C-alpha positions as CSV (number, residue, x, y, z in Angstrom):
1,M,-30.7,276.0,39.7
2,K,-27.0,275.3,40.3
3,K,-27.1,275.7,44.2
4,I,-30.3,273.6,44.3
5,F,-28.2,270.9,42.5
6,I,-25.3,271.5,44.8
7,L,-27.5,271.1,48.0
8,L,-29.3,267.9,46.6
9,V,-25.7,266.3,46.2
10,A,-24.5,267.3,49.6
11,A,-27.7,266.0,51.1
12,F,-27.3,262.7,49.4
13,I,-23.7,262.4,50.1
14,G,-24.4,263.2,53.9
15,F,-27.0,260.6,53.9
16,A,-25.0,258.0,52.5
17,C,-22.2,258.7,54.9
18,G,-24.6,258.8,57.8
19,S,-26.1,255.3,56.9
20,G,-22.7,253.8,56.5
21,K,-21.6,255.1,59.9
22,E,-24.9,253.8,61.4
23,K,-24.5,250.5,59.8
24,T,-20.9,250.1,60.7
25,T,-21.7,251.2,64.4
26,S,-24.7,248.8,64.7
27,S,-22.5,245.8,63.3
28,A,-19.7,246.6,65.7
29,H,-22.0,246.5,68.7
30,E,-23.4,243.4,67.5
31,N,-20.0,241.8,67.5
32,L,-18.9,243.1,71.1
33,N,-19.1,240.3,73.8
34,F,-17.4,241.7,77.0
35,N,-17.3,239.0,79.5
36,N,-14.9,240.7,82.1
37,P,-15.6,241.4,84.7
38,I,-17.3,238.1,85.2
39,I,-19.6,239.4,88.0
40,T,-21.3,242.7,87.3
41,D,-24.0,243.1,90.0
42,K,-21.4,243.2,92.7
43,Y,-18.0,244.3,93.5
44,T,-15.9,241.1,93.9
45,A,-12.1,240.7,94.8
46,D,-9.5,238.3,95.9
47,A,-10.6,235.2,94.1
48,A,-10.1,231.9,94.9
49,A,-11.1,229.0,92.6
50,I,-11.4,225.0,92.6
51,V,-12.4,222.5,90.1
52,H,-14.8,219.8,91.4
53,N,-17.0,217.3,89.4
54,D,-16.6,219.2,86.2
55,K,-17.3,222.7,87.5
56,V,-15.4,225.5,88.8
57,Y,-16.3,227.1,92.0
58,L,-15.1,230.6,92.4
59,Y,-14.9,232.2,95.8
60,A,-14.5,235.9,96.4
61,G,-14.4,238.6,99.0
62,H,-17.4,241.2,98.5
63,D,-16.3,244.7,98.3
64,Q,-19.0,246.8,100.0
65,A,-17.6,250.2,100.6
66,P,-20.1,252.9,100.1
67,N,-19.3,255.4,97.2
68,D,-18.2,258.2,99.6
69,V,-16.0,255.6,101.5
70,N,-12.4,255.1,100.1
71,A,-11.4,252.1,102.4
72,Y,-12.1,248.3,102.3
73,R,-15.4,247.4,103.8
74,M,-15.6,243.6,103.5
75,H,-18.3,241.6,105.4
76,E,-18.8,238.3,103.6
77,W,-17.5,235.9,101.0
78,L,-19.2,235.0,97.9
79,V,-19.3,231.8,95.9
80,Y,-20.1,231.2,92.3
81,S,-20.0,228.0,89.9
82,S,-19.6,227.6,86.3
83,E,-19.6,224.7,83.7
84,D,-18.0,226.7,81.0
85,M,-16.0,229.7,82.5
86,V,-18.6,232.0,80.9
87,H,-21.8,231.5,82.6
88,W,-21.6,231.9,86.5
89,Q,-24.4,231.0,89.0
90,E,-24.3,232.6,92.3
91,H,-25.1,230.6,95.4
92,P,-26.2,231.8,98.9
93,V,-23.6,233.6,101.1
94,P,-21.4,230.8,102.3
95,L,-19.4,232.4,105.0
96,K,-18.8,235.4,107.1
97,P,-16.5,236.6,109.7
98,T,-19.1,236.6,112.3
99,D,-19.2,232.8,111.7
100,F,-15.9,232.9,113.5
101,K,-16.7,234.0,117.1
102,W,-13.1,234.9,117.9
103,A,-13.0,237.2,115.0
104,S,-14.0,240.9,114.8
105,G,-14.6,241.4,111.1
106,S,-12.8,241.9,107.6
107,A,-13.5,239.3,104.9
108,W,-10.4,239.5,103.3
109,A,-8.6,237.0,100.9
110,S,-9.0,233.4,101.3
111,E,-8.4,230.1,99.7
112,V,-10.7,226.8,99.4
113,I,-9.2,223.2,98.9
114,E,-10.8,219.9,98.9
115,K,-9.2,217.0,100.7
116,S,-10.9,213.4,101.3
117,G,-14.4,214.8,100.6
118,K,-14.1,217.9,102.9
119,F,-13.7,221.4,101.8
120,Y,-11.5,223.6,103.9
121,W,-11.8,227.4,103.5
122,Y,-8.8,229.2,104.8
123,V,-9.7,232.9,105.5
124,T,-8.2,236.3,106.4
125,V,-10.0,238.1,109.3
126,E,-9.3,240.7,112.0
127,H,-8.6,238.8,115.3
128,G,-11.0,240.0,118.2
129,S,-8.5,239.9,121.0
130,I,-5.0,239.4,119.6
131,H,-4.0,242.6,117.6
132,G,-3.8,242.2,113.9
133,K,-4.9,240.1,111.0
134,A,-5.4,236.4,111.6
135,I,-6.0,233.2,109.5
136,G,-8.9,230.9,110.3
137,V,-10.2,227.6,108.7
138,A,-13.7,226.8,108.0
139,V,-15.0,223.4,106.7
140,A,-17.7,222.1,104.8
141,D,-19.2,218.8,103.0
142,S,-20.1,220.7,99.9
143,P,-18.1,223.3,97.9
144,T,-20.8,225.7,98.4
145,G,-21.3,225.2,102.0
146,P,-22.7,225.7,104.7
147,F,-19.2,226.3,106.1
148,K,-18.5,226.5,109.9
149,D,-15.5,227.2,112.0
150,A,-13.2,224.0,112.0
151,I,-11.3,224.7,115.1
152,G,-13.0,227.4,117.3
153,K,-9.8,229.4,117.1
154,A,-7.4,230.9,114.9
155,L,-4.7,228.8,112.9
156,I,-2.4,231.7,112.5
157,T,-2.2,235.0,114.4
158,N,0.0,238.0,114.4
159,N,1.8,237.1,117.7
160,M,3.0,234.0,116.1
161,T,5.0,235.6,113.5
162,T,7.7,238.3,114.2
163,H,9.3,238.7,111.0
164,T,7.8,242.1,110.4
165,N,6.3,244.6,113.0
166,I,3.1,245.3,110.9
167,S,-0.1,243.9,112.0
168,W,-1.3,242.7,108.7
169,D,1.3,240.4,107.7
170,D,-0.8,237.2,108.3
171,I,-3.0,237.6,105.5
172,D,-3.8,235.9,102.0
173,P,-3.5,232.3,102.7
174,T,-3.0,229.7,99.9
175,V,-2.8,225.8,100.4
176,W,-1.2,223.3,98.1
177,I,-1.4,219.5,98.6
178,D,1.7,217.9,97.2
179,D,2.0,214.6,95.3
180,D,2.8,212.7,98.6
181,G,-0.3,214.0,100.3
182,Q,1.7,216.6,102.3
183,A,-0.2,219.8,102.5
184,Y,1.4,223.3,102.8
185,I,0.1,226.7,103.5
186,F,1.7,229.9,102.2
187,W,0.8,233.3,103.2
188,G,2.0,236.7,104.1
189,N,2.4,240.7,103.4
190,T,6.2,241.9,102.9
191,V,7.5,238.4,104.0
192,C,6.3,235.2,102.2
193,K,5.8,232.6,104.8
194,Y,4.9,228.9,104.7
195,A,4.3,225.9,106.9
196,K,3.5,222.2,106.7
197,L,-0.1,221.3,107.7
198,K,-1.2,218.2,109.6
199,D,-3.3,215.7,107.9
200,N,-6.1,217.0,109.6
201,M,-5.8,220.3,107.8
202,I,-6.3,222.4,110.8
203,E,-2.9,222.3,112.6
204,L,0.5,223.4,111.6
205,D,3.1,220.7,111.5
206,G,6.5,222.2,112.1
207,P,8.1,225.6,112.2
208,I,6.9,228.6,110.0
209,M,9.5,229.2,107.2
210,T,10.1,231.9,104.6
211,V,10.7,232.3,101.0
212,D,13.2,235.0,99.9
213,L,11.3,236.6,96.9
214,P,12.0,240.1,95.4
215,N,9.6,242.9,96.0
216,F,7.2,240.5,97.7
217,T,4.1,242.4,98.7
218,E,1.3,239.7,99.2
219,A,-1.1,237.2,97.7
220,P,1.1,234.0,97.2
221,F,-0.3,231.4,95.2
222,I,1.1,228.0,94.6
223,H,0.3,225.8,91.5
224,K,2.1,222.9,89.6
225,K,2.5,222.2,85.6
226,G,4.4,219.0,84.9
227,D,7.6,218.9,87.1
228,W,7.4,222.6,87.8
229,Y,6.1,224.3,90.9
230,Y,5.1,227.8,90.4
231,L,4.7,230.5,93.2
232,S,2.9,233.6,92.2
233,Y,2.6,236.6,94.0
234,A,1.8,240.4,94.3
235,Y,4.9,242.5,93.3
236,Q,5.4,246.0,94.5
237,F,2.8,248.5,95.0
238,P,0.7,249.4,92.9
239,E,0.6,245.4,92.5
240,K,1.8,243.6,89.4
241,I,1.9,239.7,89.5
242,A,5.2,238.4,89.4
243,Y,6.2,234.6,89.7
244,A,9.1,232.0,90.5
245,M,9.8,228.5,89.7
246,S,11.1,225.5,91.4
247,K,11.4,221.8,91.2
248,S,10.4,221.3,94.6
249,I,7.9,222.9,97.0
250,N,10.6,223.9,99.3
251,G,12.7,225.6,96.7
252,P,14.9,227.0,95.8
253,W,12.8,229.3,93.8
254,E,14.1,231.2,90.8
255,F,12.4,234.4,90.0
256,K,11.2,234.7,86.4
257,G,9.6,238.4,86.3
258,I,6.1,239.9,85.5
259,L,3.2,237.8,84.7
260,N,0.5,240.3,85.2
261,E,0.7,244.0,84.8
262,V,-0.8,246.7,87.3
263,A,-4.6,247.1,86.5
264,G,-4.3,250.9,86.4
265,N,-7.6,251.3,88.2
266,S,-6.8,248.9,91.1
267,N,-3.8,249.2,93.5
268,T,-4.2,245.5,94.4
269,N,-4.1,242.4,92.7
270,H,-4.8,239.0,93.7
271,Q,-4.7,235.9,91.5
272,A,-5.9,232.2,91.1
273,I,-4.6,229.9,88.4
274,I,-6.6,226.8,87.6
275,E,-6.8,224.1,84.7
276,F,-10.2,223.2,83.5
277,K,-11.1,220.9,80.7
278,G,-7.6,221.1,79.3
279,K,-7.3,224.8,79.4
280,D,-5.3,226.9,81.8
281,Y,-6.9,230.2,83.3
282,F,-5.8,233.2,85.2
283,I,-8.2,234.8,87.5
284,Y,-7.5,238.2,88.9
285,H,-9.4,241.5,89.8
286,N,-9.4,245.0,88.7
287,G,-11.6,248.2,89.2
288,S,-13.3,248.3,85.7
289,I,-17.0,248.6,86.7
290,P,-17.9,252.4,86.1
291,T,-18.4,254.7,87.9
292,H,-17.3,253.6,91.3
293,G,-14.7,251.1,90.4
294,G,-11.3,251.2,91.7
295,S,-9.0,249.9,94.6
296,F,-12.0,249.6,97.1
297,R,-14.6,248.6,94.6
298,R,-13.0,245.7,92.5
299,S,-14.4,243.2,90.0
300,V,-13.0,239.6,89.3
301,C,-12.0,238.7,85.8
302,V,-10.9,235.7,83.9
303,D,-8.2,235.4,81.1
304,R,-6.5,232.6,79.6
305,L,-2.8,231.6,80.8
306,Y,-0.2,229.9,78.4
307,Y,2.9,228.3,79.1
308,N,6.2,228.5,77.0
309,E,7.9,225.2,75.9
310,D,10.5,225.6,78.7
311,G,7.6,225.9,81.4
312,T,7.9,229.6,81.9
313,L,4.7,231.6,81.8
314,K,3.9,234.0,79.0
315,R,2.5,237.2,80.2
316,V,-1.1,237.4,81.0
317,I,-2.9,239.7,78.6
318,M,-5.8,241.5,80.5
319,T,-8.9,241.7,78.1
320,S,-12.6,243.0,78.1
321,E,-13.7,240.1,76.0
322,G,-12.6,237.7,78.6
323,I,-13.5,233.9,78.3
324,Q,-15.6,233.3,75.1
325,N,-18.1,230.5,74.3
326,Q,-15.9,227.9,72.5
């Protein structure tokens, strides 16, 4: 009889504990709302973003490497839009390297900017006849396209820059239009380069200059808040994001340190920074989609960006939760 009583007590305790665990697990799952990565049906990387008519338009390269290929395979760019930074609508493929007759492939990092009702898309591609990477420009009347080659040739080619001997130093363009209307293009790998753009946005206006930044790898990005200009960039390799500050687009730039840590499952990092409806956002990529994520199958994520009182940036905390409904 004593044994039967002990067994009954043990069974009751086991049932109670099991029920408690089941309820706790269920409750935890109900509370989970992971919004990073923001795109889960495709691999996306090298995000660029603009705000237009109360919408955010996100432009990304499409990582298309098969599971058994450990190399970049990127044949098109993608575009998405959102009214709340949580829900994203995909639009038809707006641009491919094949839209540039002089290019031979590689839909690498890019940047879109609006001026006078036109949308200019600066892209990195492989040049078809000049060895190395090149920067082209496409144009459209809508942020979702259709885009077409704006000049019928490359804006920047590898033989125009002699700061390094590598063939991939003319990549990752970013464009900033200053308060006086003057546009600048920044780009580069191992050396950060920049130049003025003419008012037509499709010609350089003056010499190519350089910015001296510690451990510059690639992915320069310019934004401004108040009186401060911020130049963020991919730092070292595997890549963190670091940043510098200046009171002038032409410098001098003061290095401020790390902004975003290495995403341990992605060797690269590439950022876009926007302000939308009074809040600041940091857009980046990692390799978090299982099981074939990583450096060649990346995914765009978004987290909040915050400023200190002195204008410096707080370190971005990468989260799985991402941006929540507010």
